[in-house]
C-alpha positions as a printed Julia matrix, in Angstrom:
106×3 Matrix{Float64}:
 -11.87  -19.83  -20.02
 -10.04  -20.27  -23.3
  -9.81  -19.78  -27.03
  -9.51  -22.1   -30.04
  -6.08  -23.37  -28.88
  -6.05  -23.27  -25.06
  -8.57  -23.73  -22.29
  -8.46  -23.56  -18.51
 -11.2   -25.25  -16.56
 -12.08  -25.12  -12.91
 -14.55  -27.27  -11.07
 -18.0   -25.83  -10.49
 -19.87  -25.88   -7.24
 -20.0   -23.74   -4.14
 -16.26  -22.95   -4.42
 -14.86  -23.32   -8.0
 -11.2   -24.39   -8.08
  -8.44  -24.9   -10.66
  -7.37  -28.54  -10.83
  -4.05  -29.53   -9.21
  -1.1   -30.92  -11.19
  -1.53  -28.98  -14.44
   2.22  -28.24  -14.55
   4.0   -25.22  -16.1
   2.78  -23.41  -19.24
   3.95  -20.26  -20.99
   2.52  -17.85  -23.55
   3.94  -15.12  -25.8
   1.83  -12.13  -26.71
   0.84  -12.02  -30.4
  -0.84   -8.59  -30.41
  -2.16   -6.03  -27.94
  -3.22   -2.44  -27.39
  -2.14   -0.28  -24.46
  -2.91    3.29  -23.5
  -1.22    5.76  -21.17
  -3.55    8.08  -19.3
  -1.98   11.23  -17.85
  -3.01   14.79  -17.05
  -2.17   15.82  -20.62
  -4.44   13.16  -22.15
  -4.59    9.57  -23.31
  -2.07    8.25  -25.84
  -1.72    4.88  -27.54
   1.52    3.12  -26.63
   3.54    0.76  -28.79
   3.45   -2.78  -27.4
   6.79   -4.41  -28.22
   6.28   -7.82  -26.63
   4.75   -9.63  -23.71
   4.81  -13.03  -22.06
   3.17  -14.98  -19.3
   4.52  -18.08  -17.53
   2.31  -20.03  -15.13
   3.39  -22.9   -12.9
   0.22  -24.53  -11.63
   2.21  -27.01   -9.51
   3.79  -24.13   -7.55
   0.73  -21.82   -7.81
   2.93  -19.04   -9.22
   3.27  -16.85  -12.29
   5.58  -14.3   -13.93
   4.63  -11.83  -16.63
   6.28   -9.06  -18.62
   4.93   -6.37  -20.94
   7.28   -4.08  -22.91
   5.8    -0.71  -23.96
   7.09    2.47  -25.58
   5.89    6.01  -26.3
   7.67    9.32  -26.81
   5.94   10.68  -23.67
   7.05    7.84  -21.41
  10.06    6.27  -23.07
  10.42    2.52  -22.71
   8.32    0.97  -19.96
   9.06   -2.61  -18.91
   6.23   -3.82  -16.7
   7.05   -7.03  -14.86
   5.13   -8.84  -12.17
   5.33  -12.14  -10.38
   3.17  -13.6    -7.71
   0.8   -16.33   -6.71
  -2.28  -17.9    -8.24
  -5.05  -18.74   -5.82
  -6.72  -22.14   -5.95
  -9.67  -20.34   -7.57
  -7.44  -19.14  -10.45
  -6.93  -15.48   -9.48
  -3.55  -13.81  -10.09
  -2.18  -11.8    -7.17
   0.9    -9.55   -7.2
   1.49   -6.3    -5.35
   4.65   -4.15   -5.39
   5.3    -0.53   -4.38
   4.6     0.86   -7.87
   2.72   -1.93   -9.65
  -0.32   -4.04   -9.04
  -1.81   -7.02  -10.8
  -4.97   -8.23   -9.15
  -7.97  -10.46   -9.27
  -9.24   -9.16  -12.6
  -5.84   -9.68  -14.24
  -5.44   -5.97  -14.94
  -2.23   -3.98  -15.07
  -1.98   -0.74  -13.14
   0.99    1.47  -12.42
Protein backbone atom coordinates (compact mmCIF):
# COMPACT_ATOMS: atom_id res chain seq x y z
CA UNK A 1 0.00 0.00 0.00
CA UNK A 2 1.34 3.47 -0.70
CA UNK A 3 1.57 6.54 -2.89
CA UNK A 4 4.39 8.39 -4.65
CA UNK A 5 6.05 9.29 -1.31
CA UNK A 6 5.29 6.47 1.15
CA UNK A 7 4.78 2.73 0.96
CA UNK A 8 3.97 0.01 3.46
CA UNK A 9 4.75 -3.55 2.54
CA UNK A 10 3.82 -6.80 4.20
CA UNK A 11 5.12 -10.24 3.41
CA UNK A 12 2.98 -12.41 1.17
CA UNK A 13 2.12 -16.00 1.80
CA UNK A 14 -0.52 -17.87 3.75
CA UNK A 15 -0.54 -15.17 6.47
CA UNK A 16 0.70 -11.72 5.25
CA UNK A 17 2.44 -9.70 7.99
CA UNK A 18 3.89 -6.20 8.45
CA UNK A 19 7.64 -6.35 9.04
CA UNK A 20 8.94 -5.79 12.59
CA UNK A 21 11.18 -2.85 13.55
CA UNK A 22 9.79 -0.18 11.21
CA UNK A 23 9.79 2.37 14.06
CA UNK A 24 7.48 5.39 14.53
CA UNK A 25 6.05 7.46 11.66
CA UNK A 26 3.53 10.29 11.54
CA UNK A 27 1.39 11.94 8.89
CA UNK A 28 -0.60 15.19 8.63
CA UNK A 29 -3.72 15.35 6.52
CA UNK A 30 -3.37 17.53 3.41
CA UNK A 31 -6.99 17.38 2.23
CA UNK A 32 -10.15 15.39 2.87
CA UNK A 33 -13.91 15.22 2.52
CA UNK A 34 -16.31 14.24 5.29
CA UNK A 35 -20.07 13.96 5.43
CA UNK A 36 -22.55 13.87 8.29
CA UNK A 37 -25.56 11.63 7.77
CA UNK A 38 -28.57 12.30 10.00
CA UNK A 39 -32.35 11.98 9.84
CA UNK A 40 -32.55 15.43 8.24
CA UNK A 41 -30.13 14.51 5.43
CA UNK A 42 -26.49 14.39 4.46
CA UNK A 43 -24.30 17.48 4.74
CA UNK A 44 -20.68 18.12 3.82
CA UNK A 45 -18.53 18.97 6.83
CA UNK A 46 -15.50 21.22 6.93
CA UNK A 47 -12.33 19.23 7.64
CA UNK A 48 -9.99 21.47 9.63
CA UNK A 49 -7.07 19.10 10.14
CA UNK A 50 -6.12 15.51 10.76
CA UNK A 51 -3.11 13.45 11.76
CA UNK A 52 -2.02 9.88 12.19
CA UNK A 53 0.92 8.59 14.26
CA UNK A 54 1.97 4.95 14.03
CA UNK A 55 4.56 3.21 16.18
CA UNK A 56 5.33 -0.09 14.50
CA UNK A 57 7.72 -1.10 17.30
CA UNK A 58 4.88 -0.87 19.86
CA UNK A 59 2.12 -1.96 17.42
CA UNK A 60 0.10 1.15 18.30
CA UNK A 61 -1.41 4.21 16.67
CA UNK A 62 -3.17 7.50 17.49
CA UNK A 63 -5.26 9.57 15.12
CA UNK A 64 -7.28 12.78 15.21
CA UNK A 65 -9.72 14.38 12.78
CA UNK A 66 -11.16 17.87 13.40
CA UNK A 67 -14.50 18.60 11.70
CA UNK A 68 -17.05 21.42 11.77
CA UNK A 69 -20.57 22.12 10.51
CA UNK A 70 -23.36 24.43 11.65
CA UNK A 71 -25.54 21.36 12.37
CA UNK A 72 -22.98 19.63 14.57
CA UNK A 73 -20.61 22.31 15.78
CA UNK A 74 -16.98 21.31 16.16
CA UNK A 75 -16.35 17.57 16.25
CA UNK A 76 -12.95 16.33 17.38
CA UNK A 77 -12.69 12.64 16.57
CA UNK A 78 -9.75 10.94 18.27
CA UNK A 79 -8.84 7.30 18.45
CA UNK A 80 -5.93 5.23 19.63
CA UNK A 81 -5.39 1.54 19.63
CA UNK A 82 -3.36 -1.35 18.35
CA UNK A 83 -2.15 -2.48 14.96
CA UNK A 84 -2.27 -6.20 14.34
CA UNK A 85 0.72 -7.99 12.86
CA UNK A 86 -1.28 -8.12 9.62
CA UNK A 87 -1.52 -4.29 9.53
CA UNK A 88 -5.13 -3.78 10.67
CA UNK A 89 -6.02 -0.83 12.93
CA UNK A 90 -8.22 -1.67 15.92
CA UNK A 91 -9.81 0.80 18.34
CA UNK A 92 -13.17 0.60 20.07
CA UNK A 93 -14.65 3.10 22.55
CA UNK A 94 -18.20 3.66 23.82
CA UNK A 95 -19.06 6.21 21.10
CA UNK A 96 -16.41 5.69 18.42
CA UNK A 97 -15.04 2.83 16.41
CA UNK A 98 -12.13 2.49 14.04
CA UNK A 99 -11.84 -0.99 12.62
CA UNK A 100 -10.22 -3.30 10.16
CA UNK A 101 -11.12 -1.24 7.10
CA UNK A 102 -9.70 1.93 8.65
CA UNK A 103 -13.10 3.64 8.64
CA UNK A 104 -14.39 6.20 11.10
CA UNK A 105 -17.82 5.73 12.62
CA UNK A 106 -19.53 7.57 15.43
